[in-house]
C-alpha positions as CSV (number, residue, x, y, z in Angstrom):
1,M,14.0,37.9,-185.6
2,D,10.5,38.9,-184.8
3,L,10.5,41.3,-187.8
4,V,12.9,42.0,-190.7
5,L,12.7,45.1,-192.8
6,R,14.4,44.3,-196.1
7,G,16.2,46.8,-198.3
8,A,15.3,50.0,-196.5
9,R,17.0,53.3,-197.0
10,V,18.1,53.9,-193.4
11,V,17.9,57.6,-192.3
12,D,19.2,57.0,-188.8
13,G,18.4,60.3,-187.0
14,T,21.9,61.6,-186.6
15,G,21.8,63.8,-189.7
16,G,24.5,61.7,-191.4
17,P,24.2,60.1,-194.9
18,S,21.5,57.5,-195.4
19,Y,22.4,54.0,-196.4
20,R,20.7,50.8,-197.6
21,A,20.3,48.0,-195.1
22,D,18.2,45.2,-193.8
23,V,17.1,45.8,-190.2
24,G,16.1,43.1,-187.8
25,V,13.8,43.7,-184.8
26,H,13.5,41.3,-181.8
27,E,11.8,41.7,-178.5
28,G,11.0,45.3,-179.1
29,R,14.5,46.5,-180.0
30,I,16.6,46.9,-183.0
31,A,18.7,43.7,-182.9
32,V,20.8,44.0,-186.1
33,I,21.4,46.4,-188.9
34,G,22.7,44.5,-191.9
35,R,24.8,47.0,-193.9
36,D,27.4,44.4,-194.7
37,R,26.1,41.2,-193.2
38,R,23.0,39.2,-193.6
39,V,20.1,39.6,-191.2
40,P,18.5,36.3,-190.1
41,A,15.0,35.5,-191.3
42,G,12.1,37.0,-189.4
43,R,8.7,35.7,-188.4
44,I,7.4,38.8,-190.3
45,T,9.3,40.3,-193.3
46,V,8.5,43.7,-194.8
47,D,9.8,44.6,-198.3
48,A,11.1,48.1,-197.6
49,D,12.6,48.7,-201.0
50,G,11.9,52.4,-202.0
51,L,11.0,53.3,-198.4
52,A,13.0,55.4,-195.9
53,L,13.4,53.9,-192.4
54,A,13.7,56.5,-189.7
55,P,13.4,56.7,-185.9
56,G,9.8,57.4,-184.8
57,F,9.1,61.1,-184.8
58,I,9.0,63.0,-181.5
59,D,6.4,65.7,-181.2
60,M,8.1,68.2,-178.9
61,H,5.0,70.3,-178.3
62,A,1.7,68.4,-178.1
63,H,-1.7,69.0,-176.6
64,S,-2.9,65.4,-176.4
65,D,-3.1,65.5,-172.6
66,L,-6.7,64.2,-172.6
67,A,-6.9,62.9,-176.2
68,L,-4.5,60.0,-175.4
69,L,-7.0,58.9,-172.6
70,R,-10.1,59.6,-174.7
71,D,-9.2,58.2,-178.1
72,P,-7.4,54.8,-178.4
73,D,-7.0,55.3,-182.2
74,H,-5.3,58.7,-182.0
75,S,-4.6,58.5,-185.8
76,A,-4.0,62.3,-185.7
77,K,-0.5,61.5,-184.5
78,A,0.0,57.8,-185.0
79,A,-0.6,58.1,-188.8
80,Q,2.1,60.9,-189.0
81,G,4.8,58.5,-187.7
82,V,4.8,60.1,-184.3
83,T,5.8,57.6,-181.6
84,L,6.3,60.0,-178.7
85,E,4.5,63.2,-177.7
86,V,5.6,65.8,-175.0
87,L,2.6,66.9,-173.0
88,G,2.1,69.4,-170.2
89,Q,2.8,72.4,-172.5
90,D,2.4,76.1,-172.2
91,G,2.2,76.0,-168.4
92,L,-1.3,74.5,-168.2
93,S,-2.2,70.9,-167.8
94,Y,-3.9,68.5,-165.4
95,A,-1.2,67.7,-162.8
96,P,-0.3,68.5,-160.1
97,V,-3.7,69.6,-158.9
98,D,-6.1,69.6,-156.1
99,D,-9.9,69.6,-156.6
100,R,-10.1,73.4,-156.8
101,T,-7.2,73.7,-159.2
102,L,-8.5,71.0,-161.5
103,E,-11.8,72.7,-161.8
104,G,-10.2,76.0,-162.9
105,V,-7.8,74.4,-165.3
106,R,-10.5,72.3,-166.9
107,T,-12.4,75.5,-167.8
108,A,-9.3,77.5,-168.7
109,I,-8.0,75.1,-171.3
110,A,-11.3,73.5,-172.5
111,G,-10.5,75.2,-175.8
112,W,-7.3,73.2,-176.1
113,N,-8.5,69.8,-174.9
114,G,-12.2,69.7,-174.3
115,D,-13.4,68.8,-170.9
116,T,-12.6,65.8,-168.7
117,D,-16.2,64.6,-168.8
118,G,-16.3,60.8,-169.0
119,L,-12.6,60.4,-168.1
120,D,-12.8,60.3,-164.3
121,P,-9.6,62.3,-163.6
122,D,-8.6,60.2,-160.6
123,W,-5.0,61.5,-160.5
124,R,-3.7,64.5,-158.6
125,T,0.1,64.3,-158.8
126,V,2.3,64.1,-161.9
127,G,3.2,60.5,-161.0
128,E,-0.5,59.5,-160.8
129,Y,-1.2,61.1,-164.1
130,L,1.7,59.2,-165.7
131,D,0.4,56.0,-164.1
132,R,-3.0,56.7,-165.7
133,L,-1.4,57.0,-169.1
134,D,0.3,53.7,-168.5
135,R,-3.0,52.0,-167.7
136,G,-4.6,53.7,-170.7
137,F,-7.5,51.7,-172.0
138,D,-8.3,48.7,-169.8
139,G,-4.7,48.4,-168.8
140,R,-3.4,48.1,-172.4
141,G,-1.7,51.4,-172.7
142,I,-2.2,54.3,-175.1
143,A,-1.7,55.0,-178.8
144,V,1.8,56.6,-178.6
145,N,4.4,57.2,-175.9
146,A,4.1,60.3,-173.8
147,A,6.6,62.5,-171.8
148,Y,5.4,65.3,-169.5
149,L,6.5,68.7,-168.4
150,V,5.4,70.1,-165.0
151,P,3.1,73.1,-166.0
152,Q,4.2,76.2,-164.1
153,G,0.9,77.9,-164.4
154,T,-1.0,75.0,-162.9
155,V,1.6,74.9,-160.1
156,R,1.0,78.6,-159.5
157,A,-2.8,78.1,-159.5
158,H,-2.4,75.2,-157.0
159,V,-0.6,77.5,-154.6
160,L,-1.9,81.1,-155.2
161,G,-5.0,80.5,-157.2
162,W,-5.5,83.0,-160.1
163,A,-4.1,85.9,-158.1
164,D,-2.1,88.6,-159.9
165,R,0.6,89.3,-157.3
166,P,4.1,88.2,-156.3
167,A,4.4,84.9,-154.4
168,T,5.3,85.1,-150.7
169,P,8.5,83.2,-149.6
170,A,6.3,80.4,-148.2
171,E,4.3,80.2,-151.5
172,L,7.5,80.1,-153.5
173,D,8.8,77.3,-151.3
174,R,5.6,75.3,-151.9
175,M,5.8,75.9,-155.7
176,R,9.4,74.7,-155.7
177,A,8.4,71.6,-153.8
178,L,5.6,70.8,-156.3
179,V,8.0,71.2,-159.2
180,A,10.5,69.0,-157.5
181,E,7.9,66.3,-156.8
182,G,6.8,66.3,-160.4
183,L,10.4,65.9,-161.6
184,A,11.0,63.2,-159.1
185,D,7.9,61.4,-160.5
186,G,9.5,61.4,-164.0
187,A,8.6,64.7,-165.7
188,A,11.2,65.8,-168.3
189,G,11.2,69.5,-167.2
190,M,8.9,72.4,-166.7
191,S,6.8,74.5,-169.1
192,S,5.3,78.0,-168.8
193,G,2.7,79.9,-170.7
194,L,3.7,83.5,-170.1
195,T,0.9,85.1,-172.2
196,Y,-1.6,82.8,-170.3
197,T,-2.9,83.2,-166.8
198,P,-2.0,82.5,-164.1
199,G,1.5,81.7,-165.3
200,M,2.1,85.2,-166.7
201,Y,1.7,86.6,-163.2
202,A,5.1,85.2,-162.3
203,D,8.0,87.6,-162.4
204,E,11.5,86.8,-163.6
205,A,12.8,86.1,-160.1
206,E,10.1,83.6,-159.4
207,L,10.7,81.8,-162.7
208,T,14.4,81.7,-162.0
209,E,13.9,80.0,-158.7
210,L,11.7,77.3,-160.2
211,C,14.3,76.8,-163.0
212,R,16.9,76.2,-160.4
213,V,14.9,73.2,-159.2
214,V,14.5,72.0,-162.8
215,A,18.2,72.2,-163.3
216,A,18.9,70.2,-160.1
217,Y,16.9,67.3,-161.6
218,G,18.6,67.5,-165.0
219,G,15.4,68.7,-166.7
220,Y,14.8,71.6,-169.1
221,Y,12.6,74.7,-169.1
222,C,10.2,75.1,-172.0
223,P,8.6,78.5,-172.0
224,H,5.9,80.0,-174.2
225,H,7.5,83.3,-173.4
226,R,5.9,86.7,-172.9
227,S,5.5,87.9,-176.5
228,Y,5.7,86.6,-180.0
229,G,4.7,90.1,-181.3
230,R,5.8,93.5,-179.9
231,G,8.9,93.0,-177.9
232,A,9.5,89.4,-179.0
233,L,13.3,89.7,-179.0
234,A,13.3,91.1,-175.5
235,A,11.0,88.2,-174.4
236,Y,13.4,85.6,-175.9
237,A,16.3,87.4,-174.2
238,E,14.6,87.2,-170.9
239,M,14.3,83.4,-171.1
240,I,17.9,83.1,-172.1
241,E,19.1,85.2,-169.3
242,L,17.0,83.7,-166.5
243,T,17.9,80.1,-167.5
244,R,21.6,81.2,-167.6
245,R,21.3,82.4,-164.1
246,A,19.5,79.3,-163.0
247,G,22.0,77.0,-164.8
248,C,19.0,75.4,-166.6
249,A,18.7,74.0,-170.1
250,L,16.2,75.9,-172.3
251,H,13.8,74.7,-175.0
252,L,11.9,77.5,-176.7
253,A,8.3,76.5,-177.5
254,H,7.0,77.2,-181.0
255,A,9.8,79.7,-181.6
256,T,8.2,82.0,-184.1
257,M,8.4,85.7,-185.0
258,N,4.8,86.8,-185.7
259,F,2.8,89.9,-186.5
260,A,3.7,92.7,-188.8
261,E,6.3,94.0,-186.3
262,N,8.4,90.9,-186.9
263,A,8.2,90.4,-190.7
264,G,11.7,89.3,-191.9
265,R,13.2,89.4,-188.4
266,A,14.0,85.7,-188.0
267,G,17.7,86.5,-188.5
268,D,17.6,88.8,-185.4
269,L,16.3,85.9,-183.3
270,L,18.8,83.4,-184.7
271,A,21.7,85.9,-184.0
272,L,20.5,86.1,-180.4
273,L,20.4,82.3,-180.1
274,D,23.8,81.9,-181.7
275,A,25.4,84.4,-179.4
276,A,24.0,82.5,-176.4
277,L,25.0,79.1,-177.7
278,A,28.6,80.4,-178.4
279,D,28.6,81.5,-174.7
280,G,27.9,78.0,-173.6
281,A,24.1,78.1,-173.2
282,D,22.1,74.8,-173.7
283,I,19.3,75.9,-176.0
284,T,17.0,74.1,-178.4
285,L,13.6,75.1,-179.9
286,D,10.7,73.7,-181.8
287,T,8.4,75.0,-184.5
288,Y,5.5,73.8,-186.7
289,P,5.8,74.4,-190.5
290,Y,2.8,76.7,-190.9
291,T,2.2,80.4,-190.6
292,P,-1.1,80.8,-188.6
293,G,-1.1,80.3,-184.8
294,C,-3.8,78.6,-182.8
295,T,-5.1,79.2,-179.3
296,T,-8.2,80.0,-177.3
297,L,-10.1,83.2,-178.0
298,A,-10.0,84.0,-174.3
299,A,-6.2,83.9,-174.3
300,L,-6.1,87.1,-176.4
301,L,-7.6,89.1,-173.5
302,P,-5.5,91.1,-171.1
303,G,-4.0,89.2,-168.1
304,W,-5.8,91.5,-165.5
305,A,-9.2,90.4,-166.9
306,H,-8.4,86.8,-165.9
307,E,-7.5,87.5,-162.3
308,G,-9.6,85.3,-160.0
309,G,-10.0,82.6,-162.6
310,P,-12.4,81.7,-165.4
311,E,-15.6,82.5,-163.5
312,A,-14.2,86.0,-162.6
313,L,-13.4,86.5,-166.3
314,L,-16.9,85.6,-167.4
315,A,-18.3,88.1,-164.8
316,R,-16.1,90.8,-166.3
317,L,-17.2,90.0,-169.8
318,A,-20.8,90.3,-168.7
319,D,-20.2,93.7,-167.1
320,P,-20.4,96.5,-169.7
321,A,-17.9,98.7,-168.0
322,A,-15.3,96.0,-167.5
323,A,-15.9,94.7,-171.0
324,E,-15.2,98.1,-172.4
325,R,-11.8,98.1,-170.6
326,I,-11.0,94.8,-172.1
327,R,-12.0,96.0,-175.6
328,Y,-9.8,99.1,-175.2
329,A,-6.8,96.9,-174.2
330,L,-7.4,94.6,-177.1
331,E,-8.1,97.1,-179.9
332,V,-6.1,100.2,-178.9
333,T,-3.2,99.5,-176.6
334,G,-2.5,95.9,-177.4
335,S,-3.1,93.3,-174.6
336,D,-0.4,91.1,-173.1
337,G,-2.6,88.2,-174.1
338,C,-2.3,89.3,-177.8
339,H,1.5,89.8,-177.5
340,G,1.2,93.6,-177.1
341,V,-0.2,94.1,-180.6
342,P,-3.7,95.6,-181.1
343,V,-5.9,92.8,-182.4
344,D,-6.8,92.6,-186.0
345,W,-10.2,90.8,-185.9
346,S,-10.0,90.0,-189.6
347,A,-7.0,87.7,-188.8
348,V,-8.9,85.8,-186.1
349,E,-10.7,82.7,-187.4
350,V,-12.9,80.6,-185.2
351,S,-11.8,77.0,-185.5
352,G,-13.8,75.3,-182.7
353,V,-16.4,75.8,-180.0
354,G,-17.3,73.9,-176.9
355,D,-21.0,74.2,-177.5
356,P,-21.9,72.5,-180.8
357,V,-25.0,74.7,-181.1
358,L,-22.7,77.6,-181.9
359,A,-20.7,75.9,-184.6
360,G,-22.8,76.6,-187.6
361,A,-22.8,80.4,-187.0
362,H,-19.1,80.7,-186.1
363,V,-16.7,77.9,-187.1
364,G,-14.7,78.7,-190.1
365,R,-15.5,82.4,-190.0
366,R,-13.4,85.4,-189.1
367,L,-14.5,87.6,-186.3
368,D,-16.0,91.0,-187.3
369,G,-15.3,92.8,-184.1
370,W,-15.3,92.9,-180.3
371,E,-19.0,92.5,-179.7
372,T,-19.1,89.3,-181.7
373,A,-16.0,88.0,-179.9
374,R,-17.5,89.0,-176.5
375,G,-20.8,87.4,-177.2
376,L,-19.1,84.2,-178.3
377,L,-16.9,84.0,-175.2
378,L,-19.9,84.3,-173.0
379,A,-22.1,81.9,-174.9
380,D,-19.3,79.3,-175.2
381,R,-18.1,79.8,-171.6
382,L,-14.5,80.5,-172.9
383,G,-14.4,77.2,-174.8
384,T,-13.7,78.8,-178.2
385,T,-10.6,78.1,-180.2
386,V,-9.2,80.3,-182.9
387,L,-6.6,80.5,-185.6
388,Q,-4.6,83.7,-185.8
389,H,-3.2,84.5,-189.3
390,V,-0.2,86.4,-188.2
391,G,2.9,84.5,-189.3
392,H,5.5,84.9,-192.0
393,E,6.7,82.2,-194.3
394,D,10.2,83.5,-194.6
395,N,10.6,83.4,-190.8
396,V,9.2,79.9,-190.7
397,R,11.8,78.7,-193.2
398,A,14.8,80.5,-191.7
399,I,14.1,79.2,-188.2
400,M,13.6,75.5,-189.2
401,R,17.1,75.5,-190.8
402,H,18.8,76.2,-187.4
403,P,20.7,73.3,-185.9
404,A,19.0,73.8,-182.6
405,H,15.6,73.3,-184.2
406,T,13.2,70.4,-183.5
407,G,9.7,69.7,-184.7
408,G,6.6,70.3,-182.6
409,S,3.0,70.3,-183.9
410,D,1.4,72.4,-181.1
411,G,-1.5,70.4,-182.3
412,I,-4.9,71.3,-180.8
413,L,-7.1,68.4,-181.8
414,R,-10.6,69.6,-180.8
415,G,-12.9,71.8,-182.8
416,A,-14.8,71.4,-186.1
417,K,-11.9,72.9,-188.0
418,P,-8.6,72.5,-186.1
419,H,-5.4,73.8,-187.4
420,P,-4.0,71.4,-190.0
421,R,-0.7,71.2,-188.1
422,A,-2.4,68.8,-185.6
423,Y,-2.8,66.1,-188.3
424,G,0.0,67.2,-190.7
425,T,3.1,68.7,-189.1
426,F,5.6,65.8,-189.7
427,P,4.6,64.7,-193.2
428,H,4.4,68.4,-194.1
429,Y,8.0,68.9,-193.1
430,L,9.0,65.9,-195.3
431,G,6.8,66.6,-198.3
432,R,6.7,70.3,-198.5
433,Y,10.0,71.5,-197.0
434,V,12.3,68.6,-198.0
435,R,11.0,67.2,-201.3
436,E,9.2,70.2,-202.8
437,L,11.2,73.3,-201.5
438,G,14.5,71.8,-200.5
439,V,14.7,73.9,-197.4
440,L,16.1,70.9,-195.5
441,G,17.8,67.8,-196.7
442,L,16.1,64.5,-195.9
443,E,18.7,63.4,-193.4
444,E,18.8,66.7,-191.7
445,C,15.1,67.0,-191.4
446,V,14.7,63.5,-189.9
447,A,17.4,64.4,-187.3
448,H,15.2,67.5,-186.4
449,L,12.2,65.2,-185.9
450,S,13.9,62.3,-184.0
451,G,17.5,62.4,-182.9
452,R,17.6,65.9,-181.7
453,P,14.4,65.8,-179.7
454,A,15.5,62.5,-178.1
455,A,18.8,64.2,-177.1
456,R,16.9,67.1,-175.5
457,L,14.8,64.7,-173.6
458,R,17.9,62.7,-172.6
459,L,16.5,59.5,-173.8
460,P,19.2,56.8,-173.8
461,D,17.7,54.4,-176.3
462,R,15.3,56.3,-178.6
463,G,15.6,58.7,-181.4
464,L,18.1,56.8,-183.6
465,V,18.2,53.7,-185.8
466,R,20.9,51.9,-183.9
467,E,21.4,48.4,-182.6
468,G,20.1,48.0,-179.1
469,Y,17.7,51.0,-179.4
470,R,14.0,50.6,-179.0
471,A,12.2,49.8,-182.2
472,D,10.2,53.0,-182.4
473,L,10.3,53.3,-186.2
474,V,8.6,54.9,-189.2
475,L,8.7,53.7,-192.8
476,F,7.8,56.4,-195.4
477,D,8.1,57.0,-199.1
478,P,10.3,60.1,-199.7
479,E,8.7,60.5,-203.1
480,T,5.1,60.7,-202.0
481,V,5.0,61.5,-198.3
482,A,2.7,64.6,-197.7
483,A,0.2,66.0,-195.3
484,G,-3.3,65.3,-196.1
485,S,-4.7,67.9,-193.8
486,T,-5.6,71.3,-195.2
487,Y,-7.4,74.4,-193.8
488,E,-10.5,73.2,-195.5
489,E,-10.2,69.5,-194.5
490,P,-7.9,69.6,-191.4
491,R,-8.5,66.0,-190.3
492,R,-7.4,64.2,-193.5
493,L,-4.6,61.8,-192.8
494,P,-1.2,61.9,-194.5
495,R,-0.1,59.8,-197.4
496,G,3.2,58.0,-198.0
497,I,3.6,56.6,-194.4
498,P,2.7,52.9,-194.7
499,H,4.3,51.6,-191.5
500,V,4.8,52.8,-187.9
501,L,6.1,50.7,-185.0
502,I,6.4,51.3,-181.3
503,D,8.6,48.8,-179.4
504,G,8.6,46.7,-182.6
505,R,4.8,46.5,-182.7
506,F,2.9,47.8,-185.7
507,T,0.7,50.8,-184.7
508,V,0.2,51.5,-188.4
509,R,0.5,48.7,-191.0
510,D,0.0,49.1,-194.7
511,G,-1.3,52.6,-194.1
512,R,-4.0,51.5,-191.6
513,R,-4.1,52.1,-187.9
514,T,-4.0,48.8,-186.1
515,D,-5.6,48.2,-182.7
516,V,-2.2,48.0,-181.0
517,L,-1.8,50.2,-177.9
518,A,2.0,50.2,-177.4
519,G,2.3,53.7,-175.9
520,R,3.4,54.3,-172.3
521,S,4.7,57.2,-170.2
522,V,8.3,57.9,-170.8
523,R,9.8,59.1,-167.6
524,R,13.0,61.0,-167.0
525,T,15.3,58.5,-165.2
526,A,18.6,60.4,-165.2
527,P,20.0,60.6,-161.6
528,G,18.9,63.8,-159.9
529,R,20.5,65.6,-157.0
530,V,18.8,66.0,-153.6
531,W,17.2,69.4,-153.7
532,R,16.4,71.1,-150.4
533,T,13.8,73.8,-149.9
534,P,14.7,76.8,-147.9
535,M,12.7,75.3,-145.1
536,G,15.1,72.3,-145.0
537,R,12.8,69.6,-146.5
538,A,14.5,67.3,-149.0
539,S,13.2,65.9,-152.3
540,Q,15.2,63.2,-154.1
541,G,15.4,63.0,-157.9
542,R,15.6,59.7,-159.6
């Protein structure tokens, strides 16, 4: 054996009872699990007595699209025991693009990911982006594995720009072809951000047609749907119905019930899901174990203000008359960007800015009104990130108990004071919600963080501690594991996670990040059907 883990408490990712065993790893895979037989000696032996051995955690909702190419250390996720992140979330990412689309996307989501400065974004297709992840740093790879979702908003920007209008038949045909190409290149599915432009400009019929393509390739649809506030249940129902018509699997992104309108209403959401599941729907969801949300400040503005793209939005903000219309939508009627709820500025806390000159005056402070927000958007050229304190703890706990639940950090890594979920989601589940509160049992929680995500991604050899599976593993102490990150110190690393392995190589050893770059792109390889556009062109899945 290359490595033997002696005396571990194996929590295998299925949700079944844990057991004590020696585990042997050889050539990157789990070679033998010695419950009732001896595991041969290893070149390296780790005394795992007192530690739980689990499959590496899968972050079902990550915003590390540029961070994985910028930071070889990436301890934000590696130190949590994360071995795979799912990128391309919320309908906006960096492939597929042309030069024009890339420029608009860079500005629109600079608040999530920073800029591409210094990265030389030489890719344009999904396949080329995944190839770039594989190369990583000097051909050595990246910190953790990464899967990708085709971002529907980026696809729409590629074809229609930032236009708020229905797609023509020819434009819809082109969007379907781009989605098909991304899936054929290995994307796991498609995401949407339906409170973000330009994705929100798509109507239900357009989304249904794109989901038909996703279904043909065996992928899943992952929407940030149209509201987590006013009308949240109707927004969830829309996603369930359109994927039912399309025959497409559904994974609900950060499935929360937020704002005062939804206090105590998690049960209503879960009843809706249970009814759909009982009717045969294929539905999963992810959440993070915190109450505040996090997004860009610009995302709160009404969708019409974004039409034409980021530069057009900045021009409207600079125009007093247009700015007053935006203020009215935000503060009086409730904008679609703020989930139909009039904004409560006292609940909006600045967590990061693109221009460091602005940090001292704004980061860590709550906004005191529209004029402050408007001035910051203009000065920071839309690069401002905020926390929104609008969640409910009872909803968080109820939703994480559901058997369709998986873990997703929604971690935005940039900013002086990022949301602590970016550095703490997975140990926070294990420490706070398993050990301290008992909301989930240990075995059940590990299944939510590993086996169930792997099943959604249709990964044939990840997500379980099982012979023959890849040795993507995490060893943690159930008695001490905890998030180190707090709202005051959001970049503190977790404790109680001494070892993490990807393909049998230590990415974290004795609590310290190694220089190993074992991460690669994880591409969907399930056979796909030939999908034909209405114009007769064929695209072959793989």
